[in-house]
N, C-alpha and C positions, 0 to 999 in steps of 0.2 A: 464368533459369539451370536447367539440370539436372543438371548433374554438378560435384563441387567442383574439377575440373579446370578448369574455365571461370571460376574464379577466380583463378588463376594467372598467366595474362596480364596483368590488369588491375594486378594487386599487383606483379608483377614490374617493370612500367612505372614505377609510381610510386617504387619503389624505385630503379630506375636511373636515373629523373629527378635523383635526389637525390645521386649520384656512388656508388652501391652495386653491387659485382658480385653477380649474385643467381643461386642454383642450388636447383633444386627436388628434394624427396625427398633430404636428406641425414642419414643416419642415420635418426632417429626423427621426425626435423622436417618440415614439409610444405616451407617455404621457410626458406632461410638466407642472408642476404645479410651482406655484408663490404665495408668500406670504411677503406684504411688500416689502422692498427693499433689500430683501435676494437673494442670486444667485439662480438660477430656479434649481428644482429638476427634474431631467430625469427618465423615468421609460422605460425599454426595455421589453415588453412581448413576451413569448414564451409558447408554452404549454410543452414543456421540454427542459432540459439542452442540450445545444449543443455548439460547437465549434464557429457556427456563431453567438450566442448569445452572447458570452464573446467579438467576435471581434466588434459587432455593440456597445456594452457597453463601450468599451475601446476607440472608436471612440468618444463616447458622451462626455468622460473624457476632449475632447479639447474645449466643449463649458461650462462644469461645474464639479465642483469638486464633485458634488451630483448627484451620478448616482446610479440606483438600477436595479436589474434585477428582474420580477418577473415571476414565473413559476407556472404552476398547482401541487399541492405538490403530490410527487412520490408517488406511491404506489404498492404494491407486495412486492415480497421477499429480492431483493436488494434495496429497497427504502430507508431504513435507512442510509445504505452505501452512496448509490449516493448523499443522502443529505448532509450528514456529509463531504464528499470529495467535493463535490461543495461549500458548506458553506465554507471550507478552500482555496479553489480557490479564491472565490470572496472576503475573507479578505486579501489574499495576493495580488491581483489586487487593493486593495482599493475601491472595489464595496459594495453597499448594497444589500441585498439578502430578499425578499417576497415571500412567496408561499401562494397560493390560493387554498382552500378545494373546495371539490365537491358541498357543501352547501354555497361557497362564503364566508365565515369565511377565514380571512387573519391573516399572521403572519408573523412578520418583525425578522429576525433571525439573521441580523448584519446590521448597519447602515455603511456607506460610510466612509473612511478616511485612513491615515497610519495605515500600520501594520507591527509589529516586531514580528517574532514568535519566540517561547520562545524555545530555544534549550535543547535538553534533553541529559544529560550528560551521562545515561545509555545506550541509544541508540547508541552515539558516541562510549562508551566504548566497546559495543557489537561488532560495525561495524570494528574497529582496530583489537580487540582480532580475528575476523574471517579472516581478511586480514591477520594478523601474523601466523596463524595456516594452511592456507593453503600453501602447497608447490608449488613451480612452479605457472603458470600461465594455468590451465587446462581448463578452459571455457572459450568460447567467448562470449564476450559483447551481450546480447540479446536472449540468449539461454533459453529455457522454464526451469521451475524449477524442473520438475521431472527428467530432465537428467544432472544435475547439479553435478559437484565435490565439495562437502563443506568438510571443516576440519574435521567435526566430519566423514565423510566417509573415507576420507583418512586415519584417524586414526584407524577405522574399518576396513579397506583393510590391513594396517600395522599388525594389529593382525591376521588377515587370512594369511597371508603369514608367519608369524611367526609359527603359528598352524599346517599350511600344511607342513611346514618343521621339526619342532621337535615333533608335537603330542602336545596332553593336556598340559596345563601349567596354570600357575598363572599370574594375571595381572601385579604383580609387575616383572616378569622375563621377560614379553614383553616391560614394561616399560623402564627395563633398556638395553634390546637388542635393541629394536626399537626407544627408545627416545619418546615414547609416554606417556606422564605423566598421561593421564586418561584412560590408557589401562585397568584399573580394572573396571570401569564406565562402558565404551563402551562394555565389556563384560556382565556386569551385567543387562544394562537396554536393551542390544539385539534388539535394533531398527529394523534391517533389518531381522533378525531371523536367522541370520548366526552361533550363539553360542550356545552351549548346557553346563549346570554346569554336570561335570564328578564325581567330589567330592568335598568336602567344599573347595570353592575359586579357584579350577581347573576346566578351561574350555576347550572344544575340539569344533571341528566344527560339525553342522548340515550337512545333506545330501545337503540343500540348500546353505549352506556356502561353501562347496565344488565345486558348480558348479557357481552359480549366481555373485560371485565376479569375474571370470575369464572375463567376460567382459569388467570390470572396468581396468583391469590391463594394457591395451593396451596404456591409456590415463593417468593411475593415476600416480601421483610423488610420489611413494613409494620408501623403500631402497630395496626390493626385490621384486622379481615376481615369485610367486610358479608356477611350472609346472604340468600340469594336469598328474594324474598318472594312 
């Protein structure tokens, strides 16, 4: 679909099939539908999701509680994610969502109405755990993910610090000395490629582990900073 007008006929047919009388471009609204004495249904048309679309739809809520946004159904690699995210936004704002396929088929993903999102106890617990694990406040809000100091990275740096000073060791020794309860897990999973198993249960540093962590120690809240040898 190349024009917003291309969305109108499929949306109109969808509403007329439900007994509405439908007209386009009434006042500031793209589509207005009436059925008996019910409040008007308003639909805002756009080829794709945008902030302007949601601004317009929210403005229409001053006229009616039954407001939909209608867009051409997203296609491509990120289509599913885009649809899921914008569907969640529509629900949070109390808006309905209609998508229109290239062949004119319409799909109503949600209807307008109050929405109370379900809380996720597991996600909440994970957030609090990560908060408690991170020592200090090493990250500026808004920083990119690749350069963030996480609780896991801090634990890994603590392991590096101990191994740099004492040589190969067991996770239990590091946990006791550094207070890193999951030291053995960090050594075993070796997410950053910093550690290598020397003998059963005993780990040392790889060449990467001797060099790469040094860039992190300037800002890392760990109990000791190794010095290059």
